[in-house]
N, C-alpha and C positions, 0 to 999 in steps of 0.2 A: 431537702433544700427547695425553696420555692423560687419562682422566676425573679421576684425582686432580689433575693439574695445573690442569685447569679449575676443579674445585671449590675448590682452594686459594685461587684468586682470589675466589671467592664468599665464602669463609670470612674474608677480609680485610675485607669489608663486613659480613658477618653471622656472626660466629664461633659455632659450634655450642653452646658453652657459654653463650651468651646466651639460649638457648631455655629455655621454662619446663619444669618437671619432667615434666608430664603429656604433653608433645609427643613427636613421632617425627620428627626431622629428619635430614638427611644423605643418603647414598646409600641408597635403599630397594630398589632392583632394579639388578642388574648388576655387572660385574667392574671394580673400579677401575682395572685396568691396560689396559682397552680403549682403543684409539686412536679418537679422536673425529673423526667425518666431518662433524658439524654438530650445532648445539643449537637445539632449539625451546624457547622460553619461554612458559609458560602459567600461569593462575591455578590451574587444577585439571587433573588428568590423567584423562581419560575415554577410552573406546574411540575416539571420533572424534579425540581428540588424538593417540592412538597411530597412527592411520591418516594423520593429517596429518603426523606425523613420518616415516612410511614414504614418503609421497609427496614430501616435501621432502628425503629422504635425510639425516635427522637421526637419529643413534643415541643421543643424549643429550637427555632432556627435563628442563628445569629447571622445576619446579613450585612455586608458592608453598605451596599446601595439600598435605599428604602424603596420597597415595592410601591408604596403609596406616596407619592411625591406632592400632589396637589389634591385638593378635595374631591371626594367622591360622592356624587349625588344620588347615584343608583348603584346597586350591585347585583346586576342581572346576568353576568357571565358573557357579555358582549365583547369585552376587551380582555387582553391577556392579564391585566392588572386585576379586573374583576374575578376572573376565573381562578386566579392565585388565591385571592382573599377568601372567596367562597369555599374553595377546597381546603384551606387551612382551618377555617372556622368549622366546617363539617367534620373534620377529623381531630378537632381539639388540639391544633398545633399553633403555638404562638410564634409570632415574628418580630424580631428586634433588630433595629438598624443603627449603625454607628456613624457612617458617612463623614461629614466634614468635621465632626467631633474628634474622630480618629485622624483626619487629615491635619488638624491643628495641634495634635499631640506630639510632644517632642519624641516620644517613642513609637510614633505611629506609621503612617503609609510612606511618607518620604524618608523617614529613618530606616525603614525596611529596604527601601531602593538603595540608599547608601551602603548599607550592609552587604547587599547582594553585589553591588559594584565595587566593594571594597574600598570606599572612600574613607579617608582620615581627616581629622580636625574639623569635624562638621559643626555647622551652626544654623539656626533657622534663617531662611531666605526672606520671609515677610513676617516680621513679628507682629502679633496681634494686638490691636488697640481695644479699649473698653473693658479689659479684663481686671485692670488694677484700680482700686477705689481708695479713698482715705477716710477714715473715721476720726472725728474729733469729739471729745467729750470733757466734762468738767467734774472734778471730784474734790472733796476736801483734802487738804495737803496730806494729813495723816494716813489717808486711805489710797494714795496715789500708787505707792509701790505695789500693794497687794492687788489692786485693780489692773495695773500693767502686766503683772505676772499671769493673771487669769486670762487677759486678752492674748498674751503671747501663747499660752497653753492651748487656746482655741484656734491658733493659726494665724493671728495678726502679726505684723512687724516683719515679715520675711521679704527680703530683697536680694534676689540672686543667690550668692554664696553666703549671705549673712541673715541672721535672725535676731529676734528681740530688738528690732529697730523701731525707734520712737522719738518724738521731740515734745518736750514739756516746757511750759511757762507757767509762772505763778502770778496771781492776781486776786481780785476780790470779786466774788459773786454776790448778787443780791436776789432775794425772793421773799415773797409774803404768801402764806397759806391762808386759804379760806376756812370756813368753819367746818367743812367736811375733811380737811387735811389732817395728816398725822406727821408733822415735820420730825426729822431725826434730830435736828439742831434748830434752835430759835423757837418761837412760839407762834401759834396760829394767829392770824389777824395782825401781826406785827412785822414790819419790814426787818429782814435779818441780812447782815452782811458777813460773809464767811470767806476765810483765806481758802482759795481753791487752787488746784493745779489743773491746767489745760493740757490734756494728753491727745497727741495726734499719732496715729499708726496707719500704715499702708495694709491692704489686704487683698487677697484674690477674691473675686467674686463668688467663687464656688464655696468659700468659707464664711460668707456674710451672715447667713443664718445662725451658725454655731458661734461666731464671734458676737452677735447681737445677744444671744442668749446668755453668753457669759458675762456681757456688760450688765445686763439687767439682774443677773443672779448675784454678781459680786459688788454691784454699786450700793452704797449704804442709802441713797436717797429714795424717797417714796416715788418721786417722778424724776426720771433720768433724762437730763438734757444732753443731746447729741446730734450731730449731722453727719451724713455720708455723701460723698461726691465722687463721680467717676472722673478719673483723671485722663489725660492725653498720653500718659506714659505707656509705652509699649512693653510687652512681657517678652523678654529675650528667649525664654524657653517654651513659648507657645506661639504657633503661627503655621503658616502654609509654606511648604517647600523647604528644602535645605540645600546647602552649599558645602562641599568638602573637596578634598584633594586626592588624586590617584596616587598610589605608592610611587609610580614611576610615569613620567610624562610619555605621551604617545603622539605619533603623526595622526592628523585628522582621520584618514582612511582607516589606519590601524585601530583608532578608537571606535569607529562606526562598526567594524567587523566585530570587535570585542563586545560592543553594546548589543549587536544583533544576536551573538551567541549567548551572552550572559543573561539577557532579558528574555531569551527564548521567543523571539519574534521572527516572523516570516518576512517582515518588510520594515525598513527604516527610512522614512522620508526625511530629507534633511537639506539645509541651505548649502550655499556654495562652500566647497572644501577650502580651508584656510592654509595658508603657507606658514603655519606657526604650530607649535606643539600644544597638546591638550594636557593640562594639569589640574586646573581648578574646574569643577563640574557642579552645575546647579541641577537640581532634580525637582519635579513635582508631579505627584500621581494624579491621573485623569486629565481633565481638559485644563491645560495650563498656558495658553497663549496670553492671558492677561498679565503673566508674570515676566515677560520677555525683558521688559525695561528693568525689572528688579534684578534679573539675572546679570544683565549688562552692568548695572550699578554695583553689583557685588564683585565685579572684575572676573566673572566666569569665563573660561575659554570655550566652554560648550553648556548647552542647557537642554536637558532631557525631559520631555514630557509628551503630551498627546494632543490630538484634535486641532493642529494648527491649520488655518485656512490658507489659501493660495497667497493672498496679499500679506499675510503676516510673516511669511518667510523673507520678505524684503526688509523686515526690521532687524535682520541680522547686520545689515550695513557693513559687511565685510570685518566686523570686529568680534564676532561670536559664532559659533557653530551651533545651529538649531536642529535638534534631532527629535522627530515625532515617532515614537515607537509604537503607538496604538494604545487606546484607553485601556482595554482589558490588560494588555501586556504590562503597562506601567503599574497596574494595581494587583496583579495576579498573586504576589506573594503576601498579600495582606491576610489571606486565609490562613496561611501558616503562621504568621505573626499572632493572630487571634487565638488559634488552637494551642500553640506553645505557651501563651500567656494564661489561658484558662486551665490548662493541664497542670500548671504549677500552683494554681489557686484552689483547684477542685479535684478531689480524688474519688469521691463516692458515686459518680456515675460517668458514663462515657461522654467524651467530647470528641466529636468525629469531623474529620476534614472531608467536605464534600468531593466526591470523585467526579462530578459532572463539570465540564467546561460550559460556562454560560456566555462565552464570547459569541456575539451575534454577527461578527464580521469574519469572512473567509477570503482566502487569496487563492488565485490560480496561476 
């Protein structure tokens, strides 16, 4: 199995187009055609991570955070990023990163946090925009049913718990082919009017290529008329953060102690304790201060994330408990998520959980 075949499985869980625009995800170092001898899964890729991969005979590192985030103009070993890239190249080790593609996955980072905390009735905290598109095309009436079926088979028309969703109207299409044309109906050089069905279907952007291929393959016309627009609709199953409910409500202090133990952190920075029970909890792995308002709008009693600044704790405004458990701590279980997922998909070589902690922050 080569690297592309392995990463194709990963992209079923976390399609790269789920990633935020600022991010750098996918294969960062290596040849996608390289045959994989073993996979090492880590949160960060450091020099010691590459050493671990060498020792365990793994030539593919699956990392949550991308070691290359912004452009590198030189690779001379002067920074830790350059040293990692150099060592990986010198030892024929590939590096792949998922980052915000996995953050936005329904079964990704925040879902794992919910699982560890035992939250029920979970849903996406900030559903993602720009994922849902609409395809409109025109086809002779007698071909409409067959074309719709082909589009559905390619992944079009899925909305939440429903599939094969479309809207059709009938009208008259006109066209005239030039001397180089080969019209299926009508004659070249003459204006032709045809009874046509206009078909509109929604699609997820990850399926756009396969759906367009199906359209062109199954449409009877020599030239296929269609348009695709990106909608403002949000995708309820794709997005950042999640919100769910504890099995039993807790006092605020009791919840913080539970959080500290369950998320295996040495420190929980939090806002003022509230004189109300904690039942509904919002979570977001990594730096999540931007979502405080979203957690409040969702009606969460507590919001668990990381990297809150001093003034951001004031945003609690006595109606939500903000808990900063640390960046590494909020994402630490992501490694297990990826290992468990890949082991179910791949059995012909080792998928190894990194034993190294890459947390750069220590407490005294």
